[in-house]
C-alpha positions in Angstrom: 23.7 -27.4 3.1 25.3 -27.5 7.0 23.0 -25.2 9.3 24.7 -22.0 10.4 23.1 -20.9 13.0 21.4 -24.9 15.0 19.0 -24.7 17.0 17.7 -21.3 14.9 15.4 -23.5 12.8 12.2 -23.6 14.7 12.7 -19.9 15.2 12.6 -19.1 12.2 9.7 -21.3 10.7 8.1 -19.5 13.8 9.3 -15.7 12.7 8.4 -17.0 8.2 4.6 -18.3 9.9 3.9 -14.3 11.1 6.0 -12.6 8.3 4.7 -13.8 5.1 2.6 -17.0 6.6 -1.1 -17.8 7.7 0.3 -15.6 10.8 0.5 -12.8 8.4 -2.7 -13.0 6.7 -4.1 -13.0 10.0 -2.1 -9.3 11.2 -2.0 -8.2 7.7 1.3 -5.7 8.3 1.3 -2.1 6.8 -2.5 -1.7 7.4 -3.6 0.7 9.9 -3.6 -0.8 13.0 -0.8 -4.3 12.5 1.0 -4.2 15.4 -2.7 -4.6 17.5 -3.2 -7.0 15.9 -0.1 -8.7 16.5 0.3 -8.4 20.0 -3.5 -9.3 20.4 -2.8 -12.9 18.0 0.6 -13.0 19.8 -0.4 -12.6 23.4 -2.0 -15.8 23.7 1.5 -17.3 22.8 3.7 -16.0 24.7 1.9 -13.6 27.5 3.9 -10.7 28.6 6.7 -11.0 25.2 4.5 -9.9 22.9 4.8 -6.1 22.7 8.7 -6.5 22.0 8.7 -9.3 19.0 5.5 -7.7 17.3 8.3 -4.6 17.4 10.9 -6.8 16.0 8.6 -8.8 13.5 6.8 -5.2 12.5 9.9 -3.9 11.7 11.8 -6.6 9.3 8.0 -6.3 7.7 7.5 -2.7 7.4 10.6 -1.3 7.8 9.6 0.8 10.2 8.9 0.7 13.7 5.4 0.7 15.8 4.5 4.2 15.8 6.9 5.7 13.2 4.4 6.4 10.8 5.5 10.1 10.1 1.6 10.9 10.8 0.2 8.9 8.1 -1.3 6.0 10.6 -5.3 7.0 11.2 -5.5 4.5 14.1 -2.5 6.4 16.2 0.8 5.0 17.0 0.8 1.7 16.7 
């Protein structure tokens, strides 16, 4: 099958690592503090850009933007 998005393969592997792989185990998506854990983990690899990337990952992993838990997040926004 042809690569419909050449050059994006490594980026998708990285997303899958943090969304479904060993990285996701560290972050524990859909639990209180998931966004903060993501930023803490990814800040090691992409300082200054981790919050934006984690916001995108959070929306993919949970279906909602960080901090939009309708008051159901006991740790506050994020």
